[in-house]
ROPA-838671 format. One record per residue (C-alpha): residue number from 1; x, y, z. Coordinates in steps of 0.2 Angstrom, whole numbers, always signed. Example, Ala and Ser with C-alpha at 12.3 -4.5 7.8 and 13.67 -1.06 7.14 Angstrom:
ROPA-838671
ATOM,1,+62,-22,+39
ATOM,2,+68,-5,+36
end
This chain:
ROPA-838671
ATOM,1,+70,-43,+111
ATOM,2,+76,-25,+112
ATOM,3,+65,-11,+117
ATOM,4,+53,-2,+105
ATOM,5,+63,+6,+91
ATOM,6,+63,+24,+88
ATOM,7,+51,+29,+75
ATOM,8,+56,+44,+65
ATOM,9,+40,+47,+55
ATOM,10,+38,+62,+44
ATOM,11,+23,+72,+39
ATOM,12,+18,+75,+21
ATOM,13,+35,+83,+15
ATOM,14,+45,+87,+31
ATOM,15,+42,+90,+49
ATOM,16,+37,+78,+63
ATOM,17,+22,+67,+64
ATOM,18,+15,+77,+78
ATOM,19,+12,+92,+67
ATOM,20,-5,+95,+60
ATOM,21,-4,+94,+41
ATOM,22,-14,+89,+26
ATOM,23,-32,+83,+27
ATOM,24,-30,+73,+42
ATOM,25,-24,+79,+59
ATOM,26,-8,+70,+65
ATOM,27,-10,+72,+83
ATOM,28,-22,+63,+95
ATOM,29,-34,+72,+107
ATOM,30,-21,+74,+120
ATOM,31,-9,+83,+108
ATOM,32,+3,+69,+107
ATOM,33,+9,+59,+92
ATOM,34,+0,+43,+86
ATOM,35,+7,+27,+94
ATOM,36,+24,+23,+88
ATOM,37,+23,+9,+75
ATOM,38,+7,+15,+68
ATOM,39,+6,+14,+49
ATOM,40,-7,+26,+43
ATOM,41,+0,+33,+27
ATOM,42,+16,+32,+17
ATOM,43,+17,+51,+19
ATOM,44,+22,+47,+37
ATOM,45,+36,+36,+32
ATOM,46,+54,+43,+30
ATOM,47,+65,+34,+18
ATOM,48,+75,+28,+33
ATOM,49,+58,+20,+39
ATOM,50,+55,+12,+23
ATOM,51,+73,+5,+23
ATOM,52,+71,-2,+41
ATOM,53,+54,-10,+37
ATOM,54,+61,-19,+21
ATOM,55,+77,-24,+31
ATOM,56,+66,-31,+45
ATOM,57,+55,-41,+32
ATOM,58,+71,-49,+25
ATOM,59,+78,-53,+42
ATOM,60,+61,-61,+47
ATOM,61,+60,-70,+31
ATOM,62,+77,-78,+33
ATOM,63,+73,-84,+51
ATOM,64,+69,-102,+54
ATOM,65,+50,-104,+56
ATOM,66,+52,-110,+74
ATOM,67,+62,-94,+79
ATOM,68,+51,-83,+69
ATOM,69,+36,-90,+79
ATOM,70,+43,-83,+95
ATOM,71,+46,-65,+89
ATOM,72,+28,-59,+95
ATOM,73,+22,-74,+105
ATOM,74,+8,-70,+117
ATOM,75,+5,-53,+109
ATOM,76,-13,-49,+103
ATOM,77,-19,-40,+87
ATOM,78,-36,-37,+81
ATOM,79,-41,-37,+63
ATOM,80,-55,-25,+60
ATOM,81,-62,-26,+43
ATOM,82,-77,-15,+37
ATOM,83,-74,-21,+19
ATOM,84,-72,-38,+11
ATOM,85,-54,-43,+8
ATOM,86,-45,-59,+3
ATOM,87,-27,-54,+0
ATOM,88,-24,-41,+13
ATOM,89,-34,-49,+27
ATOM,90,-27,-66,+24
ATOM,91,-10,-59,+22
ATOM,92,-10,-49,+38
ATOM,93,-18,-64,+48
ATOM,94,-5,-77,+42
ATOM,95,+9,-64,+45
ATOM,96,+3,-62,+63
ATOM,97,+1,-80,+66
ATOM,98,+18,-84,+59
ATOM,99,+26,-73,+72
ATOM,100,+16,-81,+87
ATOM,101,+3,-67,+88
ATOM,102,-15,-71,+94
ATOM,103,-27,-63,+82
ATOM,104,-45,-60,+82
ATOM,105,-55,-55,+67
ATOM,106,-70,-43,+68
ATOM,107,-80,-39,+52
ATOM,108,-95,-28,+49
ATOM,109,-106,-43,+46
ATOM,110,-102,-53,+62
ATOM,111,-101,-40,+76
ATOM,112,-110,-26,+84
ATOM,113,-105,-15,+69
ATOM,114,-119,-22,+60
ATOM,115,-130,-15,+74
ATOM,116,-124,+2,+72
ATOM,117,-109,+3,+84
ATOM,118,-97,+17,+80
ATOM,119,-79,+14,+75
ATOM,120,-74,+23,+91
ATOM,121,-84,+12,+102
ATOM,122,-78,-4,+93
ATOM,123,-60,+2,+94
ATOM,124,-62,+5,+113
ATOM,125,-70,-12,+115
ATOM,126,-55,-21,+107
ATOM,127,-43,-11,+117
ATOM,128,-52,-16,+133
ATOM,129,-52,-34,+128
ATOM,130,-33,-34,+126
ATOM,131,-29,-29,+108
ATOM,132,-12,-21,+108
ATOM,133,-13,-16,+90
ATOM,134,-27,-15,+77
ATOM,135,-27,-18,+58
ATOM,136,-41,-8,+50
ATOM,137,-49,-8,+33
ATOM,138,-63,+5,+31
ATOM,139,-73,+13,+17
ATOM,140,-71,+30,+24
ATOM,141,-55,+40,+20
ATOM,142,-46,+45,+37
ATOM,143,-54,+31,+47
ATOM,144,-37,+24,+53
ATOM,145,-32,+42,+60
ATOM,146,-48,+43,+70
ATOM,147,-46,+25,+77
ATOM,148,-28,+29,+82
ATOM,149,-32,+45,+90
ATOM,150,-46,+38,+101
ATOM,151,-38,+21,+106
ATOM,152,-20,+27,+108
ATOM,153,-15,+10,+100
ATOM,154,-4,+7,+85
ATOM,155,-15,+6,+70
ATOM,156,-11,-2,+53
ATOM,157,-20,+5,+39
ATOM,158,-26,-10,+28
ATOM,159,-35,+2,+16
ATOM,160,-46,+17,+19
ATOM,161,-58,+23,+6
ATOM,162,-49,+31,-9
ATOM,163,-35,+37,+2
ATOM,164,-21,+26,+6
ATOM,165,-15,+7,+7
ATOM,166,+3,+9,+13
ATOM,167,+7,-9,+16
ATOM,168,+2,-12,-2
ATOM,169,+15,+1,-8
ATOM,170,+28,-7,+3
ATOM,171,+25,-24,-4
ATOM,172,+25,-17,-22
ATOM,173,+42,-9,-19
ATOM,174,+49,-25,-12
ATOM,175,+42,-35,-27
ATOM,176,+51,-22,-39
ATOM,177,+67,-23,-30
ATOM,178,+68,-42,-31
ATOM,179,+61,-44,-49
ATOM,180,+72,-30,-56
ATOM,181,+87,-38,-49
ATOM,182,+91,-26,-35
ATOM,183,+89,-39,-22
ATOM,184,+82,-40,-4
ATOM,185,+97,-32,+3
ATOM,186,+97,-17,-9
ATOM,187,+102,+0,-1
ATOM,188,+86,+10,+1
ATOM,189,+89,+29,-3
ATOM,190,+83,+43,-14
ATOM,191,+92,+34,-29
ATOM,192,+87,+16,-27
ATOM,193,+75,+17,-41
ATOM,194,+84,+30,-52
ATOM,195,+80,+26,-70
ATOM,196,+65,+15,-66
ATOM,197,+49,+21,-75
ATOM,198,+33,+15,-67
ATOM,199,+17,+16,-77
ATOM,200,+1,+15,-67
ATOM,201,-14,+13,-78
ATOM,202,-33,+11,-75
ATOM,203,-45,+19,-62
ATOM,204,-33,+30,-53
ATOM,205,-47,+42,-47
ATOM,206,-53,+29,-35
ATOM,207,-37,+19,-31
ATOM,208,-29,+20,-14
ATOM,209,-15,+9,-21
ATOM,210,-11,+21,-35
ATOM,211,-10,+35,-23
ATOM,212,+1,+26,-11
ATOM,213,+13,+20,-24
ATOM,214,+14,+37,-32
ATOM,215,+18,+45,-15
ATOM,216,+31,+32,-11
ATOM,217,+41,+27,-27
ATOM,218,+47,+44,-33
ATOM,219,+55,+47,-16
ATOM,220,+66,+33,-20
ATOM,221,+70,+40,-37
ATOM,222,+57,+32,-48
ATOM,223,+47,+41,-62
ATOM,224,+29,+38,-60
ATOM,225,+17,+40,-76
ATOM,226,-1,+39,-72
ATOM,227,-11,+33,-87
ATOM,228,-30,+33,-91
ATOM,229,-45,+43,-98
ATOM,230,-50,+59,-89
ATOM,231,-65,+50,-82
ATOM,232,-54,+39,-72
ATOM,233,-38,+50,-71
ATOM,234,-42,+69,-67
ATOM,235,-28,+82,-70
ATOM,236,-29,+86,-52
ATOM,237,-19,+70,-49
ATOM,238,-4,+80,-53
ATOM,239,-7,+89,-37
ATOM,240,+2,+75,-28
ATOM,241,+18,+83,-35
ATOM,242,+16,+97,-22
ATOM,243,+22,+84,-9
ATOM,244,+37,+77,-19
ATOM,245,+53,+84,-25
ATOM,246,+56,+85,-44
ATOM,247,+67,+71,-51
ATOM,248,+85,+72,-56
ATOM,249,+81,+80,-73
ATOM,250,+70,+93,-64
ATOM,251,+54,+86,-71
ATOM,252,+39,+83,-60
ATOM,253,+40,+66,-51
ATOM,254,+23,+61,-57
ATOM,255,+16,+64,-74
ATOM,256,+0,+60,-84
ATOM,257,+0,+51,-101
ATOM,258,-17,+48,-109
ATOM,259,-10,+37,-123
ATOM,260,-7,+20,-115
ATOM,261,+4,+14,-130
ATOM,262,+16,+29,-128
ATOM,263,+17,+26,-109
ATOM,264,+21,+8,-112
ATOM,265,+36,+12,-123
ATOM,266,+46,+18,-108
ATOM,267,+39,+7,-95
ATOM,268,+51,-3,-83
ATOM,269,+36,-8,-73
ATOM,270,+17,-7,-78
ATOM,271,+5,-8,-64
ATOM,272,-13,-12,-70
ATOM,273,-28,-7,-59
ATOM,274,-45,-15,-58
ATOM,275,-59,-7,-67
ATOM,276,-75,-8,-57
ATOM,277,-90,-7,-68
ATOM,278,-101,+1,-55
ATOM,279,-90,+16,-54
ATOM,280,-92,+19,-72
ATOM,281,-111,+23,-69
ATOM,282,-114,+41,-72
ATOM,283,-99,+44,-83
ATOM,284,-97,+45,-101
ATOM,285,-84,+32,-102
ATOM,286,-87,+18,-115
ATOM,287,-81,+1,-108
ATOM,288,-78,-6,-125
ATOM,289,-68,+9,-130
ATOM,290,-58,+8,-113
ATOM,291,-53,-10,-117
ATOM,292,-47,-6,-134
ATOM,293,-37,+9,-128
ATOM,294,-31,+3,-111
ATOM,295,-31,-16,-109
ATOM,296,-14,-24,-107
ATOM,297,-15,-39,-119
ATOM,298,-1,-50,-126
ATOM,299,+1,-41,-142
ATOM,300,+2,-24,-134
ATOM,301,+15,-30,-121
ATOM,302,+26,-39,-134
ATOM,303,+26,-24,-146
ATOM,304,+28,-10,-134
ATOM,305,+36,-17,-117
ATOM,306,+43,-34,-120
ATOM,307,+54,-33,-105
ATOM,308,+43,-23,-93
ATOM,309,+38,-30,-76
ATOM,310,+19,-33,-75
ATOM,311,+10,-30,-58
ATOM,312,-8,-29,-52
ATOM,313,-14,-27,-34
ATOM,314,-29,-38,-37
ATOM,315,-42,-43,-38
ATOM,316,-40,-45,-57
ATOM,317,-54,-44,-69
ATOM,318,-47,-55,-83
ATOM,319,-52,-49,-100
ATOM,320,-55,-31,-94
ATOM,321,-40,-21,-88
ATOM,322,-28,-36,-92
ATOM,323,-29,-53,-101
ATOM,324,-26,-70,-93
ATOM,325,-11,-73,-105
ATOM,326,-2,-58,-98
ATOM,327,-8,-60,-80
ATOM,328,-1,-78,-80
ATOM,329,+14,-74,-92
ATOM,330,+33,-74,-88
ATOM,331,+33,-55,-86
ATOM,332,+20,-55,-72
ATOM,333,+24,-53,-54
ATOM,334,+6,-53,-48
ATOM,335,+8,-69,-38
ATOM,336,+24,-63,-31
ATOM,337,+16,-47,-25
ATOM,338,+4,-58,-14
ATOM,339,+19,-68,-7
ATOM,340,+29,-52,-3
ATOM,341,+13,-46,+6
ATOM,342,+17,-59,+19
ATOM,343,+35,-53,+22
ATOM,344,+31,-35,+23
ATOM,345,+16,-37,+34
ATOM,346,+27,-47,+46
ATOM,347,+39,-32,+47
ATOM,348,+25,-19,+50
ATOM,349,+18,-30,+64
ATOM,350,+34,-31,+73
ATOM,351,+36,-12,+71
ATOM,352,+19,-9,+78
ATOM,353,+22,-20,+93
ATOM,354,+38,-11,+97
ATOM,355,+50,-26,+94
ATOM,356,+65,-28,+83
ATOM,357,+68,-44,+72
end
């Protein structure tokens, strides 16, 4: 194995990661950058970083299992989950084990967290016990930044509040590349997704997946159309354009379209988001009306987007935002997204621990 690769992570639009920008400081208490290999937000990834992560995923995927199991043998990673998770937690854990990593899982229901221990103290405890990196899911936006600062360890953000889910955006990108015929060896640059229209529909207000994809895909040339009612998609979402360059036509990289049928007519990819009924309390949104206007069902897909790729980060609520026939149909890449999570998370673990595949 070679030495730790250079990490050329960028801030929101330009400048080194050691600058303080946006809502979260990007330096630790000592004024130095976060540990190389940290994956806190897609905003810290340059296009070159994205290219290297995806290339690493492909190299690791093509290795024999026995060779892959020696890549990170005897390394130790902690999974620290303050929220329930099936896909992300299992994906990270299986990815780590396939590389030879020793893992330990800490959840808020089976640790001192339940007794009120702070995130800082839990992180410091894990570091003292030998963890070399921490994978964190937390309900508070910005929690991975705090953990990275106080521990000095590489931290991989597995979802923080309504803020970011960077590995999900990377696995979604790899799924698109494969299903759209660009391939695992596609050149990753500002034109990779030129001409690709990605419609993200549903509860965008509360979605860290939507935010991460909207911040990543346009930088590779995609046009992102956000779709949903005002209660779930405020106009303020267009503020994300401030961190992105306009597309080739000079139009904003991210747009809002309230009419789902109109959005579907130009969709290359349609990504549906879960509707959580508890989040609708206190809003004027009528669930039956939402289903009528925004549900992706077979007739709507056939009539308006017969060749569009269908995606969903899960978990799916069948019969609400999407029907079973569409989720299980030939245009669906939902299961493939889960599979690509394993490939991408292997790559970000290798990056976090300073190795090259």
